[in-house]
N, C-alpha and C positions, 0 to 999 in steps of 0.2 A: 154619683149621679142620682138625681131626684126626678121621678116621673110625676108630672102633674097632668091630670085629665082635665081638658078644657071643655070638651064636648063628648058625650057618650050617649048616642041615640041609637035607634033601631039599626040604621045602616050607615051611620057616620061616627067616626072617632077622630078626635083631634087631641093631641097631647104635646106637652112641652117637656123636653129632655134636658133639664137644668144640669149643667156641668158636663154634658156629653160632648164628644167631638161631633161636629156637624156631619162628618163622613158616615157615622153610624145611622143617623136619620136618613141620609141620602141612600145608603145601601138598603135599608129597610124599605124605603119608598120604592126603589127599583124592584125589589123582590115582590112586594105587594102588587105592583103594576103588572107583573107577569101572570097573575091569577085571572082566570076567565070571569070570575064573579066580581072583580074589582072594576068599578066604573072610573075611579080617579084616585091616584095616590101621589102625594108630593111631600117634599120637605122644604123648609125655608128657615132662614135666619134673618130677622128684622134688620139687624145691624151687625156687620162683621166683627166689630170689637166689643159690642155691648149686649147683643142679642143672644138668646138661647135657641137652640134648634127646636123646631116644631115639626110634627109629623101629622099629616091629614090623610085620612082614607075614607072614601065613600064607596059603598058596595051596591051592586045590582040586587044581590040577595046574599044572605048569610050574615054572620056576626063579625064585625071588624075586629073586635078584641080577640076573639078566638083565632082569627086568621093571623093577626100580629104574632101571637104566641107560636103558631105553626111556622111562620117564616123565620122567627128568631131561632127556632130549633134547626131549621135548614141551614141558616147562617152558621150556627154553632158547629154543625156537622162538617160544613165546608172548611171552616177554620181548622178544626181538628184533623181533617184529612190532609190539608195543606201542611200543617205542622208535622205530621207523621212523615210525609213525603220529603219535606225539607230536612228533617233530622236524618233521614236515611242518606240524603245526598251529601250532607256536610260532615258525615262521620269521618 
C-alpha cells in the first residue's frame, strides 16, 4: 500500500490509499467520525474497479494527522484482541 497525501492543512487531511482495500478507509473514517473533535470524516472510491480509496477528515480543532495515527492504533488493538480471543476459541 502507498499513502499519498492530497491535502494537509491545519484542520483538513485528505489522502489516497493506493493498493489498500476500501474497507480499511471505511473503517478508519468510521473511527474518526466517533471523535468529538471531528467535524466530518469519510472515505470514497471514485470507481469501484479503477479507483483508489481516499480518506477525508475535517476537524473542529486538533491535528487530523495525529488523530489518524491514534485511531490506527485503536484499530490495531481491536484486531489483536479479536485475534487472541479467536485463537482461544478455535484451539
